[in-house]
VOVO-37924 format. One record per residue (C-alpha): x, y, z; residue in three letters. Coordinates in steps of 0.02 Angstrom, whole numbers, padded with zeros to 5 digits, always signed. Layout:
residues N
XYZALA
...
end
This chain:
residues 387
-03014+03525-00604MET
-03088+03541-00430VAL
-03063+03727-00431VAL
-03158+03743-00595ARG
-03299+03630-00536LEU
-03322+03728-00376ARG
-03319+03892-00469ALA
-03460+03826-00578ALA
-03564+03779-00427GLY
-03534+03592-00421ALA
-03562+03499-00257VAL
-03415+03382-00225LEU
-03463+03227-00126LEU
-03295+03140-00104GLY
-03168+03025-00181LYS
-03200+02860-00270THR
-03101+02698-00275ASN
-02974+02661-00411THR
-02837+02539-00458ASP
-02675+02587-00372GLU
-02591+02727-00475PHE
-02727+02694-00606ALA
-02644+02529-00653MET
-02780+02405-00687GLY
-02939+02363-00787SER
-03051+02302-00646SER
-03019+02406-00487THR
-02959+02244-00405GLU
-02785+02320-00389ASN
-02848+02452-00268SER
-02746+02475-00109ALA
-02911+02473-00014PHE
-03039+02349-00085PHE
-03115+02291-00247ALA
-03264+02389-00314THR
-03418+02290-00368HIS
-03521+02320-00524ASN
-03699+02382-00481PRO
-03769+02274-00622TRP
-03700+02116-00543ASP
-03607+02124-00376LEU
-03504+01971-00422GLU
-03427+02063-00571ARG
-03299+02201-00594VAL
-03349+02379-00638PRO
-03195+02398-00750GLY
-03049+02508-00713GLY
-02951+02600-00666SER
-03092+02724-00636SER
-03210+02584-00582GLY
-03259+02675-00420GLY
-03317+02828-00517SER
-03412+02722-00644ALA
-03497+02617-00512ALA
-03547+02772-00412ALA
-03631+02851-00563VAL
-03715+02690-00617ALA
-03783+02660-00440ALA
-03854+02837-00433ASP
-03740+02887-00291GLU
-03693+03044-00388CYS
-03739+03134-00548LEU
-03564+03126-00623ALA
-03385+03084-00580ALA
-03209+03116-00641LEU
-03081+02984-00690GLY
-02916+02970-00781THR
-02895+02884-00947ASP
-02721+02823-00987THR
-02769+02673-01093GLY
-02958+02668-01078GLY
-02984+02689-00891SER
-03135+02804-00913VAL
-03216+02725-01066ARG
-03196+02541-01019GLN
-03281+02556-00846PRO
-03414+02665-00925ALA
-03452+02525-01047SER
-03455+02393-00912LEU
-03569+02495-00800CYS
-03690+02557-00933GLY
-03649+02745-00926ILE
-03563+02875-01033VAL
-03373+02895-01024GLY
-03283+03036-01115LEU
-03096+03048-01143LYS
-03053+03217-01221PRO
-02907+03256-01336THR
-02739+03249-01246TYR
-02711+03425-01177GLY
-02894+03478-01180ARG
-02910+03467-00990ILE
-02773+03514-00867SER
-02683+03371-00779ARG
-02627+03485-00637TYR
-02651+03395-00472GLY
-02650+03219-00542LEU
-02528+03087-00484ILE
-02436+03047-00645ALA
-02439+02872-00715TYR
-02388+02889-00900ALA
-02370+03074-00935SER
-02389+03065-01126SER
-02548+02961-01110LEU
-02641+03021-00955ASP
-02796+03124-00982GLN
-02938+03176-00866VAL
-03109+03115-00920GLY
-03291+03118-00862THR
-03416+02983-00816LEU
-03597+03038-00829THR
-03773+02969-00847LYS
-03796+03044-01019ASP
-03707+03138-01158VAL
-03779+03309-01114ALA
-03698+03300-00943ASP
-03531+03249-01025ALA
-03540+03403-01138ALA
-03584+03515-00991LEU
-03439+03452-00885LEU
-03317+03469-01030LEU
-03367+03652-01051GLU
-03320+03683-00868VAL
-03160+03581-00864LEU
-03080+03615-01035ALA
-02957+03755-01069GLY
-02779+03813-01046ARG
-02704+03800-00872ASP
-02538+03893-00841PRO
-02498+03763-00708ARG
-02494+03622-00837ASP
-02374+03642-00982SER
-02463+03504-01078THR
-02633+03590-01074SER
-02669+03669-01242ALA
-02718+03847-01281ASP
-02860+03796-01395VAL
-03032+03878-01398ALA
-03167+03786-01303VAL
-03334+03780-01396PRO
-03503+03778-01313ARG
-03523+03592-01329TYR
-03701+03591-01264THR
-03758+03711-01401ALA
-03718+03589-01543GLY
-03783+03426-01472LEU
-03949+03422-01568ALA
-03879+03445-01743LYS
-03903+03262-01786GLY
-03793+03147-01889VAL
-03871+03164-02062ARG
-03730+03177-02189GLY
-03592+03135-02065LEU
-03473+02997-02119ARG
-03443+02861-01991LEU
-03303+02735-02013GLY
-03320+02563-01935VAL
-03154+02486-01886ILE
-03157+02320-01976ARG
-03009+02244-01882GLU
-03097+02271-01716TRP
-03264+02195-01768LEU
-03174+02042-01835GLU
-03060+02023-01685HIS
-03063+01844-01612PRO
-03079+01909-01437GLY
-03239+02005-01470LEU
-03387+01933-01375ASP
-03530+01881-01493SER
-03657+01977-01389GLY
-03553+02135-01400VAL
-03535+02113-01589ALA
-03725+02098-01610VAL
-03754+02254-01505ALA
-03628+02349-01614LEU
-03711+02294-01775GLN
-03881+02349-01711GLU
-03809+02517-01660ALA
-03739+02545-01834MET
-03910+02510-01909LYS
-03983+02643-01795THR
-03854+02771-01848LEU
-03885+02734-02032MET
-04072+02756-02004ALA
-04032+02928-01930LEU
-03949+02977-02093GLY
-03765+02942-02057ALA
-03658+02874-02199GLU
-03570+02716-02139VAL
-03417+02637-02216GLN
-03270+02527-02165ASP
-03103+02599-02114VAL
-02944+02503-02078THR
-02811+02528-01941LEU
-02679+02406-02000PRO
-02564+02435-01853HIS
-02696+02423-01717SER
-02642+02243-01674ASP
-02479+02318-01610TYR
-02564+02440-01493ALA
-02566+02326-01341LEU
-02380+02282-01339PRO
-02336+02464-01386VAL
-02438+02529-01239TYR
-02361+02404-01117TYR
-02188+02465-01165LEU
-02221+02654-01164ILE
-02339+02664-01015ALA
-02232+02560-00893PRO
-02076+02652-00951ALA
-02153+02821-00908GLU
-02220+02748-00745ALA
-02047+02687-00698SER
-01984+02864-00715SER
-02135+02950-00633ASN
-02146+02832-00484LEU
-01961+02843-00444ALA
-02004+02994-00337ARG
-02093+02880-00211TYR
-01941+02834-00112ASP
-01995+02880+00066GLY
-01894+03042+00072VAL
-01986+03192+00007ALA
-02171+03143+00023TYR
-02292+03000+00021GLY
-02280+02835+00115PHE
-02122+02806+00216ARG
-02076+02636+00289ALA
-02007+02630+00467SER
-01860+02535+00538GLY
-01732+02573+00403ALA
-01550+02588+00460VAL
-01488+02680+00305ASP
-01552+02769+00149ILE
-01541+02613+00041TRP
-01644+02509+00159GLU
-01770+02654+00170LEU
-01790+02651-00020PHE
-01811+02464-00024ALA
-01933+02453+00123ARG
-02037+02599+00064THR
-02054+02538-00116ARG
-02072+02358-00065GLY
-02219+02393+00051VAL
-02290+02549-00030GLY
-02320+02475-00204PHE
-02441+02335-00243GLY
-02403+02187-00354ALA
-02468+02261-00517GLU
-02376+02425-00489VAL
-02215+02332-00457LYS
-02242+02228-00613ARG
-02260+02381-00722ARG
-02113+02473-00642ILE
-02003+02321-00679MET
-02065+02311-00857LEU
-02033+02494-00885GLY
-01862+02494-00802THR
-01811+02347-00913TYR
-01872+02434-01071ALA
-01770+02590-01026LEU
-01615+02499-00974SER
-01450+02512-01066ALA
-01447+02394-01214GLY
-01636+02380-01225TYR
-01692+02561-01246TYR
-01676+02560-01436ASP
-01739+02384-01451GLN
-01900+02409-01351TYR
-01944+02588-01301TYR
-01882+02676-01456LYS
-01962+02546-01568LYS
-02127+02562-01476ALA
-02125+02751-01503GLN
-02097+02723-01688GLN
-02247+02604-01701VAL
-02347+02730-01599ARG
-02318+02853-01741THR
-02384+02724-01865LEU
-02541+02698-01759ILE
-02574+02884-01761LYS
-02545+02890-01949ALA
-02678+02756-01970ASP
-02805+02867-01884PHE
-02750+03016-01986ASP
-02784+02921-02147ARG
-02951+02859-02081ALA
-03005+03039-02042PHE
-02970+03089-02221GLU
-03118+02981-02269ALA
-03235+02993-02119VAL
-03286+03116-01982ASP
-03296+02993-01837VAL
-03224+02818-01813VAL
-03333+02688-01728VAL
-03295+02523-01637GLY
-03328+02428-01478PRO
-03267+02496-01314THR
-03234+02334-01223SER
-03216+02164-01307PRO
-03323+02084-01170VAL
-03455+02131-01042PRO
-03408+02142-00860ALA
-03311+01987-00806PHE
-03319+01908-00634LYS
-03217+01968-00487LEU
-03056+01865-00475GLY
-03076+01793-00649GLU
-02923+01878-00722ARG
-02823+01928-00569VAL
-02694+01788-00593ASP
-02681+01813-00782ASP
-02607+01987-00818PRO
-02618+01962-01007LEU
-02803+01925-01004GLN
-02826+02078-00892MET
-02729+02188-01013TYR
-02835+02128-01160LEU
-02987+02211-01080ALA
-02918+02376-01149ASP
-02874+02315-01323ILE
-02999+02432-01410PHE
-02963+02587-01305THR
-02774+02594-01298ILE
-02747+02654-01478SER
-02843+02814-01442VAL
-02723+02865-01302ASN
-02572+02822-01407LEU
-02640+02940-01543ALA
-02697+03075-01419GLY
-02874+03075-01487LEU
-03044+03111-01407PRO
-03165+02965-01384ALA
-03330+02932-01297ILE
-03416+02769-01241SER
-03606+02763-01244VAL
-03723+02621-01193PRO
-03781+02523-01345CYS
-03861+02365-01278GLY
-03838+02212-01171PHE
-03749+02047-01180ALA
-03794+01914-01051ASP
-03897+02048-00958ASP
-03739+02155-00940LEU
-03713+02328-01019PRO
-03615+02351-01182VAL
-03538+02513-01243GLY
-03506+02582-01418ILE
-03352+02693-01440GLN
-03349+02848-01553PHE
-03176+02917-01593ILE
-03149+03093-01661GLY
-03018+03205-01737ARG
-02904+03303-01619PRO
-02997+03445-01536TRP
-03161+03395-01619ASP
-03256+03340-01466GLU
-03404+03440-01530ALA
-03436+03319-01675THR
-03404+03171-01562LEU
-03532+03228-01434LEU
-03657+03267-01575ARG
-03648+03089-01641VAL
-03658+03012-01468ALA
-03807+03124-01422TYR
-03901+03078-01582ALA
-03877+02891-01554TYR
-03920+02906-01368GLU
-04086+02993-01404HIS
-04132+02866-01537ALA
-04116+02725-01409THR
-04165+02691-01231SER
-04009+02600-01170TRP
-03951+02748-01065HIS
-04114+02748-00968THR
-04092+02571-00904ARG
-04042+02561-00721LYS
-03968+02416-00620PRO
-04072+02337-00485LYS
-03970+02385-00333ILE
-03972+02244-00207LEU
-04020+02287-00030THR
-03939+02240+00134VAL
-04054+02165+00265ALA
-04202+02225+00165GLY
-04150+02408+00174LYS
-04103+02514+00018PRO
end
């Protein structure tokens, strides 16, 4: 990724904060510090790519990269009022990433507008011989097709998501207004159903931790990475290194994954989760027989306060309830600003067919240019009167 950006002339400013091993929805699980949302410094920017989202929203950079395993690019984009793109699994090389859940991880972009997302995708997409999961699929000129409009395109609204009890009323109103705008632009809007979407959260939190349990086993203090001191034998080295080197959330997910993969429980949990994952993908396949793009909310709520969900893992996991299905199905999706709820940004999520980022970007661009939400900027607070 970095090699391709530099070859295209990009100026790289540095690294941004993230939840440890990308495990989190608020960037409060960082090994360094919690990132604050530029729209309200008492609230989270989302996660795990919250540092990237906050940097773009605060005008500290033009664009940033992130990884999206269950919504970690789109959810912080929604909470920070910017554009977050997760391409099809395999569209961008994952070479150089620290693996979390290998069948779900995908590099994504966080930008100020859709045109920049299309431009970055043109640079980053394509086959990489160093990554066996990167696909040898032609990369279109995404920027060339942005202005085609949405007239005649069929958009499917996910009824289960709009009727979900956890959906904030302000987010629901913003989504309804966004659909009216798209219809006014000539799009054909209809309902679609994803009957297995309610199972996405438990399925994800079996598959992702299981893969993390395997991937993070390499961090034992021997070959590379953090190494605890004072151990008298190899077993104490393992225990000390993993005890100190992993934070609470990472440990929680490793234990969940190890349990799901253990003898006697593999078929009951992990195998069953993979079977339901296939059903979730089949739901999308049926939806795309009737529509060109699927539409729904990105996050069920606007940015919540720092510390509000730290002690309640389930409530934290629910922040990704509308983004997880996309990763399980390996689909492309993009979050675009569509309004405000309680003076905080709200995002609308467009989901496309595999490898059809072009149509996805086209719809997002048309909506973006019919509204002014993406032009709104947070009032960055000053320290001691200085910007």
